[in-house]
C-alpha positions as CSV (number, residue, x, y, z in Angstrom):
1,X,157.1,132.4,121.3
2,X,158.6,135.6,122.6
3,X,155.9,137.8,121.9
4,X,153.3,135.6,123.3
5,X,155.7,135.2,126.5
6,X,155.7,138.9,126.8
7,X,151.9,138.8,127.1
8,X,152.0,136.0,129.5
9,X,151.1,133.0,127.4
10,X,153.5,129.8,127.8
11,X,153.3,128.0,124.5
12,X,156.2,125.5,125.2
13,X,153.9,122.6,125.7
14,X,151.6,123.3,122.6
15,X,151.9,121.1,119.9
16,X,149.8,120.8,116.4
17,X,147.9,117.5,116.0
18,X,146.3,116.0,113.2
19,X,142.5,116.4,112.8
20,X,140.7,112.7,112.8
21,X,137.7,111.7,111.4
22,X,136.3,111.1,114.7
23,X,136.9,114.6,115.6
24,X,134.1,115.8,113.4
25,X,131.7,114.1,115.7
26,X,133.5,114.7,118.9
27,X,133.5,118.5,118.5
28,X,130.7,120.9,118.0
29,X,132.8,123.5,116.4
30,X,136.2,123.2,114.7
31,X,137.8,126.5,113.7
32,X,140.5,127.0,110.8
33,X,142.9,129.6,110.9
34,X,143.2,130.0,107.1
35,X,141.2,129.1,103.9
36,X,143.3,126.4,103.0
37,X,142.9,124.5,106.1
38,X,139.2,125.1,106.0
39,X,139.2,123.4,102.9
40,X,141.3,120.7,103.9
41,X,138.7,120.0,107.0
42,X,135.9,120.0,104.6
43,X,137.4,117.5,102.5
44,X,138.0,115.3,105.6
45,X,134.6,116.0,107.2
46,X,132.5,112.9,107.1
47,X,128.7,113.0,105.6
48,X,126.4,113.6,108.5
49,X,129.1,114.9,111.0
50,X,128.0,117.2,113.6
51,X,130.8,119.8,113.6
52,X,130.3,123.2,112.2
53,X,133.4,124.5,110.5
54,X,134.4,128.0,109.9
55,X,137.3,130.4,109.7
56,X,138.3,131.6,113.2
57,X,138.5,135.3,112.3
58,X,135.7,135.4,110.0
59,X,133.5,134.3,112.6
60,X,135.0,136.4,115.4
61,X,136.5,139.4,113.9
62,X,135.8,141.7,111.2
63,X,139.2,142.8,110.3
64,X,140.6,140.0,108.4
65,X,139.3,136.4,107.4
66,X,142.4,134.6,107.8
67,X,145.3,134.5,110.6
68,X,148.2,135.9,108.6
69,X,151.6,134.1,109.0
70,X,153.6,136.3,111.4
71,X,157.1,134.9,110.0
72,X,157.1,137.4,107.1
73,X,156.6,140.5,109.2
74,X,159.2,139.9,112.0
75,X,158.0,140.7,115.7
76,X,155.1,143.2,114.4
77,X,153.8,140.2,112.6
78,X,153.5,138.0,115.7
79,X,152.1,141.0,117.7
80,X,149.6,141.5,114.8
81,X,148.6,137.9,115.2
82,X,148.2,138.1,118.9
83,X,146.2,141.2,118.6
84,X,143.7,139.5,116.2
85,X,143.5,136.2,117.9
86,X,143.1,137.8,121.7
87,X,140.2,139.8,120.2
88,X,138.6,136.9,118.4
89,X,138.9,134.4,121.5
90,X,137.1,137.2,123.7
91,X,134.1,136.8,121.3
92,X,134.6,133.0,121.2
93,X,134.3,132.8,124.9
94,X,131.0,134.8,124.6
95,X,129.7,132.5,122.1
96,X,130.6,129.4,124.4
97,X,129.1,130.8,127.6
98,X,125.9,131.5,125.5
99,X,125.9,127.8,124.5
100,X,125.8,126.4,128.2
């Protein structure tokens, strides 16, 4: 959270949540951070559900397919993940604006 805080992000209220079967019809797009999570999502997705599934970075960044686990690289790992995610989020916003 220190790296995020230095960039002005307050993650203190952020909590992970389980994906439910209803989410696949509630959302148009569900993005996974790594291939393992994408496989799990595909296994949970009901037949005929509307949600498109993809890897977040594969869709929005050309550098890597997966968001790396920052814990193994110390502060630099967290900075790298923030760089990747910020760039990808910029492109996600452009895509979503185009859908409006």
